[in-house]
Structure formats: C-alpha cells, structure tokens
N, C-alpha and C positions, 0 to 999 in steps of 0.2 A: 472349794469342791475337792473331795477326796477321790483319787483315781481307783478304778477297779482293775484288777489284774485277772487275766485268764490265758490259758494255753490251748492250742488246737494244732494237731499234727506237727509236733515239735517246734511250734512257733509260739513265742511268748508276746502277748499283746498288753498294752497298758491304755485304758480308755478313760478320756476325761469328757463327761457328758455324752453327747452324740457322736464326737470325733475321736478316731483312734489317733493317739499322740505318738505312739512308739511301738515298733515291731522288732523283735530279736528273733533270729533263727538259730537253733542250737547247732553247734559244729558237730559233725560225725567223725569223731576221733576216739580211738581206744584210750582208756584212762584206768587208773587204779580204782577199784571198786570203793575203797574207803576214802578217796579224795573227794572234795567238794565238786559239785558240777561246775563246768566252765561257764563263765558269764553270769554266775550267780553272786549277788552282792547282798549286803545287809539290808533288809527291808524295813528296818526301823527308820521311818520317814522323819523323825525328830532329829536324826543325826545328819540329815542332807540339809546343805545350805545352798541354795541357788544363788548364782552370781550372773550379771550380765557383762559381757565384754565385746567391745567393738573394734579392738586392736589387740595385737600380741607381739611380744619380743621373744625371740627364740635364740638362745645362746647354748654353747656346749663345751665340754672338756672331753678328754679322752674317755672317761668312764661314764658321764652323766649328760643329760640334756635338760636345760631349765626352760620351761615355758612360762613366762610372765603374761598373764592375762590382764588386759588394761581396759579401763573405762574412760573415755573422753567425752564429757558432756557436750552437746551441741552448743556452738558459740563460745566454748571456753578454750583456753590455750593451755590449761594444765590438766594432765592426765594422772590418774592413779592406778596402781597395781591392786587388782581385786582379788587375784589368787595367783599363787606360784605353784607349779607342778614340777617336781624333780623326779626324773625317771631314767632308766638305763636305756643304751642304744637299741637293744633288741626289742624292748617294748615300744619305743618310739617308732621304729620302722613298722611294727605291727599296727600301731595306732595310725600312722600315715596311710597304710594299706586300707584300714577300715574306714577312714575318712574318704579315701578315694572311692571306695565301693559305695558308700552312702551317698556321695555327691552324684555318681552315675545313677543310682536308683532315684534320687530326688529329681534330677534333670529329665529322667524318663518319664516321671509322673507329672512334673509341674513345668517342665520346659527348661531351656538353658539359663544358667545364672549369669547375669550381666555384671561385668566387673568395671 
C-alpha cells in the first residue's frame, strides 16, 4: 500500500490506510529563503530501503559517531549489521534529542515502554 501525504497547520502527516503512521512538525526557525525547507527529504520512494534492527552498537572517534544497526534473528546466536550510519557529533546530539522527544510523545500516547 502506498502512503498518502498531507499537511495541516504546519504539521506533515503520512497516512497508511486508516492509520496515521508518522507526524512531523515544522520547526519555527529563520532560514535562508533559497535554502531547502528543514526536515524535507527526497520523496522518491524507490530510493528508500527499509531495514529492521533489534540491536545497535555505537562507537565514536573525536569527529564521528558510528551507529551499527544490527539484526539478531530469534533463536540465533549470530547477528548481522544491516545498516551503518556515520555522522558528526552535532547531528548525533540532535538525533538523541529528537529520539528523546519522540519517546516522550509515544509514552504519553501509548503508555510507558517496558525495558
């Protein structure tokens, strides 16, 4: 099923069937009028490759963070890296803040995540 996209009151929604899958709120920041809008990505869906990960290994150097997303099949002892993300410390800190904010929103809607 192909998702439908729509925007309402500076909020972007991606809808899969009857359920809304993703919600993004545009940041209110001053920017260069010629610059692309923040949070906008290539919408060519053929370029997107989904992967499932149930583990991660995070390492770093002075200038980079490496996030190895790993899949360990149930009942198996051997895991495999399904995607490696290499990014700078500033972006990593922003990603961490975004994850924290989204976890708070998730728990407010669905209840606490049990670890």
